[in-house]
N, C-alpha and C positions, 0 to 999 in steps of 0.2 A: 504494500500500500504506500503510494508516494504522497508526500506532503508538500503542497504548493506554498512557497514562501510569500506569495502575493495575497493569499487568502488570510484575512484576519482570524484569530482564534475565536471560539465561541464566547470567551470571557473578555475580549478586547473592548475598550470603551466604544469604538466605532460600531462593532457588531451589536453590543447591548443597547446602544442608543437607537440604532435602526430598528431593533426588535421592539423597544418600548414605543417608538414612534408608530410602528405598524399596529401594535396592540391598541394604542390610544386612538388611532384613526378608526379602527374597526369597532371599538367600544362605543363610540358616539352614535352608531346606527344599529348596534346589536339588540336583540330581543331581551337578552339577559346580560347587561353590561357589568353586573356586580363583580363577577370573577375577573373579568379583564381589567377593570379599574384596580381591583385588589392586587392583581399580578403586577401591574404597572407601579403601584405604590411600593410594594415589597421590593421590587427590583431596584427602584430609585433609592430606597432606604439602605439596601445592601450595598449599592454603588457608593453612597455617601460614606458608609462604614468602611468600605475598602479603599477610600480616597480616590475613587474613579469619577466622582461627581461632587459638586459643591453647592451648598445653599447660598444663593446670591442675595435674596431679600424678599420682601413681601410686595404683592401687587393687589390692587382692588380686583375682586372677582367680577367678570362680565355677567355672570348669571348667579346673583346672590340668592340664597334660600330665603323664603318668606319676605322677599323684597327689602331685606335689611342689608346694610352695607357689610361686606364680608371680604376677607383677604385670603390669598393663597400664597404658598411659598414657591418662589421661582428657583428651580434647580437647573444648573448648567452641567451638561456632560458632553464633552467633545464639541461638535458643531451644533448640538441640539439643546433646546431648553424646554422644560416641562413644568407644570404646576402640580403641587400636591397640597392636601389640607395641612394647615399649620398646627403646631402644638403650642401650648402655653409658653414654653421656653422660647419658641421662635419669635413670639411677640416681644420678648425681653431682649433678645440678642440681635436679631436681624434688622437692618434698616428698612424703612418703608419707601418703596420706589414710586408710589403713586399709581396712576392708571397704566394699564397695559399698552405698550406701543404697538399699534396695529400694523406698522410697516415691518416689524421684525417677524420673520417666518423661518420655520425649520426647513432644511433642504429636503427635497423629495428623495424617496428611496423606493426600491422595488424589493419587497420581501413578502412571502405569503404569510397569512395569519398563522397557519399551522407551524411553519418554521419559526416564526417569532415566538409563539407560545412555547414551543419545545425548548428554545434557547433560554427563555426566562424561567421556565419551570425547572430546568436543570440548574440554573444559577441560584434561584431562590430556595429550591427544595419544596415548593408547594405544588399541589396538583388540583385538577378540576374534579377529582373524585370526591372531594370533601362535600358532604351534604349541605354545608353552610352556603355554598355557592350555587347549588343546583336549584332550578325552578321548582317551586312547590306545585305538585299536581293538583289541578282543579278537579273538584268533585263533578262527576258526571250528572247530568240533569235527568231526574226521574219525572216522567210525566205524571200528573195527578190521575188517579183512577176514579171514574165516576160510576156509581152504581145506579141501576134503574130505580125509579121511584117505587118505594115500597120494599126494596131489598134490604136485608139486614147488613150493617157494617161489620158485624162480628162473625 
């Protein structure tokens, strides 16, 4: 098995950043985005822990919950930047950068969702099999049964 030196390893900053970008892009339109967002967050936290990414500061959120002002942590890794929810410690330590600059964009990349998930699952050690992330099954609808007038219900 030959190893191509031009191909970045699965744990390189470039590969992980592209995988996070791909997962984040798909999560925005997924029917069950909870697992994908969790995978993104865990990967970014692991990269920060491994000194492969750095928390830059706080941004006002474009889509605040309950129409209240909310901030997100801006994380820089390689050529990419991402947002994750802040901790109480982040508010004490990180500078507030104001509103998000709409001109700043992540570079495009080509990676399948399956490949991106695989890379991030190996890196973080979490998997989709956890029932916490799976869709709850909806109860099937049972039609009401109507008895003829005069019939007993028992």
